[in-house]
N, C-alpha and C positions, 0 to 999 in steps of 0.2 A: 252221207253222200255229198261230195263237193260238186259244184256246178258253176264253174267260173264263166263269167260273161265273155263272149268273143268280141273284144273291143276293137274299134277302128283306130283309136288314138290311145296312147298310154294313160292309164288312170291308176289310182292307188289300189293295191291288191284287195284291201278290205272291201272296197266298193265292188270289185269284180266278184268277190265271194258271196256277197249278200244276195240271197234269193228267197223265194217263198215256197218251201217244201210242204208236202202234205203228210209225210211219214214222221210221226213224233213218237219218241220213246216215252212211256208213261212215268218214268222215274221223276221224282219231285225236283223242282228247281229250288235250290237253297234260298232262304230268305235274304241272306247277304248278297247273293248274286242278283236277285230280283231288284233289290234296292239300288244296285249299281246301274241296272238298266234304267230305272226310273230317275236316277240322278242325271244320267245322260240326257234324258228327255227334258229335265228341268232347265238345262242350259241351252236350249234352242232359242233362236231369235224370234221375236214377235213384235207386232205393231205396237208402238208406245210401251214396249215391255209389259204388255197386259197379261201375257201368259194365259191365254184363254183355254188351255187344255186342262182336262180332268181325266183321270184314269181310274176306272172301277175294276179292281183286280180280284179275281176269284181263282182259287187253287185247291189242290188236293188237301190242304190243311183244313178246309171246310167243305167236305164232299157234298153236303146238301146245297150250299150256295153254288158250287161248281155245276151241279146238276141243273139248277135253275138257269145258270148262264148258258149251258148247253141247249136248253129248251128254246132259246131265241134264234138259234141258227136255222138257216134254210136247209131242206133235205140234202141239197147238193154239197153242203159243207159238213155232212155227218162225220167225215174223217177227222174233223177237228175235236170230236169228243174224246179222242185218245190223248190230246195234249194235256199236260198237267196244269197248265195255266191258261185261262181265258180272260181277256181284258176287253172292256167296253170303253172306247175312246169317246169323249164328250167335248163339245165346244160351248163355251159361254158366248151367247149371241150378241151381247151388248158390252160396251166398254164400261168397266167399273169406274173409270175416272169421270164420266159424264152421262152415262146411261144411254148414249147413242148407239145405233146398230154398228156392229163390228163386221164389216164385209170381208175382213181378212181372217176371221176366226178359224174357218176350216183350213185355210192355207197354213196357219200357224200350228194347228193341231197336227197337220201332216208333217211339218218340219220337226216337231218334237218327236213324233212317232218314228221318223227316219233316224233321228239320233238314237232312239231306243234300239231300233233294229240293227244299226251298225255296231252299237256296243254289244248287243247279243252275239252278233257274228264274231266279234273280236274275242269273246269268251267261250266260243264253241257251241253256242245255242243258235237257234233260228226262230224267226217269227213269220207269221203269215197273216196279213190283214185281209179282212173279208167284208165285202159290201152285202153279201147274201145273208141278211138277218132281218127279223121282224122288228122294225123300228119302234112301233107302238108297244109291242110286248116288252122290248128292251127298256123302254121308258118306265113301264110298270114294274118289271122285275128288279131293275136297278134303282128304282125310286128317283128318277131324274126329274128335278124340279123345273117349273116354268122358267123360261129364259135360257135354258140349256138344251142342246140337241145331240142325241147319239149320232156319232159319225161313222164308226166302223167297229167291228169285232176283230180281235187279234188273238191268234193262238201262239203260245210261246212254249219252248221246251228244247230238249236235246234231240238230235236227229235219230231216226230209227232206220232199220233196213227196209229197202223197197218191198221186200216180201210181206211186210205188214199191211200193204195196200192191196186193193182189188186189182185185177188185171187191167181194167180200163184206167185206173188211177196211175198204175205203174207206167203205162204207155205214155200218159201225159207228162209224168215226171221226167221221163227220159228224152223228151223232145229237146232239140237244141234251143237254147235261149235266143231270143231275137228282139230287136228294137228297130224302129224306123231310123234311117240314117239322119245325121245332124242336118244335112241339106234340106230335109223335108220339114223340119220344125224350127229352124233358125233363119230369120230373115234379116236382110241387110238394109237398115234404115226405114223400111216400111213393110207392112204385112204383105206377104206373098212374093216379095222380092228375095228369092233364095240366095243365101250366102254362098259365095264362090268357094269351091274347093281349092285351097292354097296350102302348099307345104313349104317348109324351109323358111 
């Protein structure tokens, strides 16, 4: 299912096509394809080029580990158990260069993950990032060491038909995509001073 964003200003088609579906086909994601997604993440920008992102990947290649990964999801994300790949994104909380706190770590993990998701979209796959998971259980299941923090869970795979979802989930999937307009989040010179709509 394609679900292009209804944009107010022209943007690249790849950006319009990227969205977060819930209907995943259980067919495996080839290892070579998965590595292409992770290579895209690798080339994201980061503060001082620290690359604080870590990706813990579980897939159908190891059903037991995939089941463990599924166990950290909140009940509302049960649909993600059909995805053939689950990823836990993790942030390194301090700079490797000096041991000081890296307040940009979560930002940089997000940038890398967006690279990954755009590459997935380009290859006919989709990803859905989830905040709904048990952080402490994830820390234990994925053996995340001190100094690192689980950020999000991500389902990856090929799209499936809407009929694979519950009626409630199908209704949600078919809603028109929406975002607040640029004028609500872009300020001119100072916070709260809305940028003017200008064309031409």
